[in-house]
N, C-alpha and C positions, 0 to 999 in steps of 0.2 A: 479430567485433564483440563488445565487452563490453557486457553488458546486466544490469540489475538491476531487479526488479519490486517495487514497494512497495504495500502497502495504504495508504489515505489516513488515515482517522480512527484515532487511537491510535498511529500511526507518525509521520506528518508533523504532524498537528494534534491538539489535545486532544480527548478523547472527551466526549460528553454523553449522559446517560441519556435526554434528551428530543430527541436528534438535533440536528445543526447545521442550522439552518433559515434563517439569514441570514448575509451576509458578516460582520456584527459579531460573530457567535458563533464565527467561525473564528479560532482562536488557535493559532499555531505552538507545537509542543513545543520547549522550549529546546534549541538545538543542531541541530535537524532541518534547518533551511534551510541552515546552513553545511555540514552533512554532505552534502546534495545538491550543493552547490557543489563540495565536494572531490571527490565522485564524478564530477561533470561534467568537472572539470579533469583528472581521471585517465583520461578517455576513455570513461567509462561512459555508455550511453544509459539514462536513468532513466525508467521507465514505471510508471504507476499502474494497478492492477487493484483495483477497489473495489465492494463492495455498497453501494447507495444506496437502501435500501427506503423511506426517507423520501419519495421521489418517488412510489413506488407507494402509499404510505399517504396521499398527499395533503397531507403536511406542508410540502412545497415544490414549486414547479414548475420546469420546465427553465430558465426565465430566471433564477430565483434560484440554482439549482445552478450555472449558468454564471457568475453574478456571484461566487459563492463561489470557484469555480475561478480566475476572473480575479484575485481577491485573492491566492490562493495562487501563481499564476504570477508575479505582480508581486513578491511577497515573495521567492520563490525567485530571480528574476532580479536583484533588488536585492542579494541575498547573493552573486551571482556564479554562480548555478547555472542549470540548465535542466531542465525536465520535457519529455520527448520526446512523450509521449502519455498520455491518460487513457482507460482502458477501464472502463466502469461498467455495473453491472446495476441497473436502476431497479425491479426487481420485488420482491415480498414472497415469503415462503415459500409462501404459498397458491397462487402462480402456477405453481409447479413447473416453472420454466424451466430451461434448461441453462446459463445464464450466472451464476446466483447461486452464489457459493462456498458449499459445497465442490464444486459442480459445476465442470467445467473449461472451460466455454464461453469465458470471458474469456481464458484462457490459449491456447485453440485460436485465437482471433482474433489474439493477439499473435504466435503462431508463424507464422500465415499472413501477417500484415502484414510481419513482419521476415524471413521465410524462414529461421527458425532452429528448432532443437530446443532445448528448455529444460533438457536435461541439463547439470548444472554451473552453472546460472543460479540465483542466490540470489533467493528470494521472501521478502520481509520483511513479517511481519504480527504482530498482537497477539492474534489469535483462533484457536481450533482450526480453524475453517473455512478460514482462510488457509493453515494448515499442511497440512491434508488435501488441499486443491486442489493445492498445490505438490508434495506427495508423489505425487499421482495422475498428474501429468504428468512425473515424473522429475526435477523441479527440486530444489534444496536448500532445505528449509524452515528459515526463520530466525525465531525468536521474539524480539521485543523486549518488555521488561518495562514499557514505557509503556502507556498506554491500559488495555486489559483483559489485558495480558500476564501480570501477577502471578497473576491468577485463572486464566488459561489454564494456566500452569505448575503451579499447585496441583491442577488437575484430573487430572494424571498420565496423560492419554490422548493426549499428543502423539506424533506419528509418530517412529519410530526415526530416529536420525541428525539430529534437529532441533538446530540450533545456537542457543544462547541468548545474547543480549546485553542490556546494560542499556537501550540506546536506539539510535536510528539513528546517532548520532555514534560509538558504539562499533563499529557495523558498518563505518562508513567508516574508522575507525582500523584495523580488521583488514584491510580491502581495500587501502587506499592509504597507511596509516601515519599516525602522529600528527603534528600540526603543532606 
């Protein structure tokens, strides 16, 4: 099985310093939906692993988060792609859970659900937490320069062997070729 794991905000949709709290605030990054479609057509299962502390902070409830995801699913489907599953952590740092990246709980769930080892699986994110979690489970950390990616790269703390791309479309170009 070909699998790719994506962070959500900053990779698929635009970031916001005040969190994405409504479906209207969810705006796809140019080229991201088409990239997911290309990955889908090339046989990849596209899975999201995302921290969503806005839920734990009380900025949005589960119904609103589900509505945001519904908008994303529809937009991806309209572009010809498919998101196989979303694994999310609703907690804040104060909760000290095992699912909030850089902890590996979300990735442990993915491995269990799909019966796979994540070695050689790309994990695409825009933050250091994404890259650290990927490295901790033996996956391939991939930094995109959208969202917080430029700031993350400037921090120079990224794990060894991190691959860096301009955006999700460039990752898709690398994996399935340019159209």
